[in-house]
C-alpha positions in Angstrom: 176.3 141.4 84.7 176.5 138.0 86.3 179.7 136.0 85.9 179.6 132.6 84.2 180.2 129.6 86.5 178.5 131.2 89.5 176.5 128.1 90.2 179.7 126.0 90.5 181.3 128.6 92.7 178.2 128.5 95.0 178.3 124.7 95.0 182.0 124.6 96.0 181.5 127.2 98.7 178.6 125.3 100.2 180.5 122.0 100.0 183.5 123.6 101.8 181.2 125.1 104.4 179.6 121.7 105.0 182.9 119.9 105.4 184.4 122.6 107.7 181.3 122.9 109.8 181.0 119.1 110.2 184.6 118.9 111.3 184.3 121.7 113.8 181.1 120.2 115.1 182.8 116.8 115.6 185.7 118.5 117.4 183.6 120.6 119.6 181.2 117.7 120.4 183.9 115.3 121.4 186.0 117.8 123.4 183.3 119.8 125.1 180.6 117.2 125.3 177.8 119.4 123.9 175.0 117.1 122.8 173.3 119.7 120.5 176.5 120.2 118.5 177.5 116.6 118.3 174.1 115.2 117.4 174.1 114.2 113.7 171.7 112.6 111.2 172.9 110.0 108.8 171.4 110.1 105.2 172.0 107.0 103.2 171.3 106.5 99.5 172.1 103.4 97.5 171.2 103.9 93.8 171.8 101.0 91.5 171.0 100.2 87.9 171.5 97.3 85.5 171.3 97.9 81.8 172.4 95.5 79.2 175.7 97.2 78.6 176.1 99.4 81.6 175.8 98.6 85.3 176.3 100.8 88.3 176.1 100.5 92.1 176.7 103.5 94.3 176.7 103.8 98.1 176.4 107.4 99.3 176.3 108.5 102.9 176.1 112.0 104.3 176.2 112.8 108.0 174.7 116.2 108.9 175.1 118.0 112.2 174.0 121.5 113.3 177.3 123.2 112.5 177.5 121.5 109.1 174.2 123.0 108.2 175.3 126.4 109.5 178.5 126.0 107.4 176.3 125.4 104.3 174.5 128.7 105.0 177.7 130.6 105.5 179.2 129.1 102.3 176.1 130.3 100.4 176.3 133.7 101.9 180.0 134.0 101.2 179.6 132.9 97.6 177.0 135.7 97.0 179.1 138.3 98.8 182.4 137.6 96.9 
């Protein structure tokens, strides 16, 4: 039987994998000068809305590198194994 809240656990494991992988990629890229590890892509999203009683304006940026994506995969795998 599947545990309740498994989706949230998977989300948190994947987020932790992304953060740890990105930090390791930045450290390895700056110290060992490996261009394939240090190369990153910036994803920028700026949603905004103006309703008569509610107004929002968000600025979201995500920077992905190779080890960050690998960390997401490892986080997903760990969440399914545990």
